[in-house]
N, C-alpha and C positions, 0 to 999 in steps of 0.2 A: 124673515120678518118683513112685513109690508111697510111701505112708506108711512101709511096712516098709523100703524102699530108703533113704528119707531118714533113718530112725532108725538104720540101720546106718552110714551116712555120718557122721551126727552123733556116734555113738559112736567112730568112727575119729578124729574131730577133737578129742575131749574132752581128751586128754593135752596137746595143743598149747595149747588154750584154758586149761586149768588152769595150765600153766606161765606163761603171760602174766598171768593173774589173780594168781598168787602173787607174781610180781615186783612188781606194783603194790600189792597189798593187804598183803603180808607177814603173812598169817594164813591158814592152811590152811582153816579153817571158812568164813571170809568168801569166800575164793577159790572154794571149792566151791559156796557159795550163788550167787555171780555166774555161774559156769559153768552151774549147774542152771537158773537163770533164763534164761540165753541159749538153752540147749537147749529149754526149755519154750516160749520165744517163737518159736523157729524151727519147732517142731512145731505150734504154734497157728496160725501164718501162713505155711505153706510157699509159698503163692502169691506172697508178696512177694520170693521169690528168683526173679528172672527169668532167671537164667543169664548175665547180662551180665558177671559176674565169677566167680572161683572160689568154691566153697562156703566155703572157709576165710576168704576176704576178707569175704564177707557175714557170717559168724559173728563175726569179729573186730570188725566194725562194730557189731554188736549188743552184743558183750561190752564194748566201750568205754563204751557208755551204761550198762550194768549196773554196771560198776566205778565210774563217776561217781556213780550212785545209791547204791552201797554206801559210797563215801567220804562223801557228804553225810549219809547215815544215821548213820554212825559218828562223824562230826564233831559231830553233835548229842548223841550218847550219851556220848562220852568227851572230857574236857578234854585238850588236847594242849599240850605245851611245845615251842615251836619256836625255842629259843635257838640262835644260831650258836655252834658250838664254836670255841674258840681252837685253831688248827691250824697249827703252825709248820713241819710237814713240807712244806707246799705253797708255801713261799717260792720264787719264781722270779725270776731276774734278768732285767731288761729293759735295753736300751740306751737312751741319752737320746732317740732318735727313736721310742721306744715299741715296737720290735720285740723279739722274744725274743733274749736273749743267746746262748742255745743252742737253735737251732731243733729242732723235733721230727724224729725219724728219718724217712727216706723210707719211706712206707707203700706204695709201688708203686701199683698200680691198685686203688683202693678198690672200684670197681664189680665187678671180677672177684672180689675177695676176698669181697664181700658175697654173691655168688652161691654161694659155698661154704657149705654148711650148718654146717661146723665153725666158721667165723667167728662165726656167730650164736650158737652154743653158748658160745664164749669171751666174746662180748659179754654174754650173759645172766649168765655167771658173774661178770664184772666188775661188772655192775649190782647183782647180789646182794651183792657184797662192800662196796658203798657203805653208809655208816651209814644207818639207817632213814629219817630225815628227809630226807637228801640224795637217796637213791634214789627216794623217793616223789615229791618235788618234780620231780626230773629226768624221771621217767616221766610225771607229769601234764603236763609241758610238751612233751616230745618224742614220747611215744607216744600219749597221749590228746589231744594238741594243744590243750590248754586255754590260753587267753590269760592273761597275767600278772595282770590284775585279778581274773579268776575264781579263779585259784589263791590269790592273796592273801586274797580274801574267804572262800574255802572253808576255808582253813587258819588264818585270823586271823593272818597275818604281814604284815610291811611289804614294800614293793617292794624296798627295799634288802636286806632279809634274803633275799628270793627270789633276787635277782641274785647275792648272795654264795653261796648254796647251789648255784645252777646253775653258777657259775664253779668252785667247788670240786669239784662232781661231774664236770664236764668234765675238769678237771685230773687227777683220780683215774682216770677212765676212760682218758684218754690214757696215763697211766703204766702202768696195768694192761694195756692192749692192746699197748703197746710191749714189755712183759715177756712176756706170755702168748701173743701172736700174732705180733708182728713180731720177737721175739727180740732186742730192743735194750733195754738199760737206759738210762734217761734220763741225760744227761750231768751 
């Protein structure tokens, strides 16, 4: 692949990379910085793309590291308050045996739904609707695949706070997906 060919392909991937960076960083300038650093890294070392995966997969791998670097840089620059919000809308009834009193709606075949690009757009919209701290912690855990200790250390939060935020994020995402994708309101 020529440098010009790679540059064109990178430009074609830029919008997707920017969307992912914005979801995590919640700041257009920081997201743009992370994507620019990703593109620069790809252009500086094109030989590291061996073609064993798709170009977008390789770029997302680079972007994950750039986002983590951005988060660390910003954590040193800005004091963050990570208090857990009191949120009564997420009270869910459980049976004495610990199961949901009202099970989630049947989502059909999640793998088939995931293959549909529209589902990913709805999922992105649901993640964007999460409160900032909740969305950030959720994406750090599920998208960046950071472990709990690293997230807690990075954001100066307790393990308990982390699990509460993740639990609430998953509940909100479940409700959002049931409404916006599966067309079922929660019971």
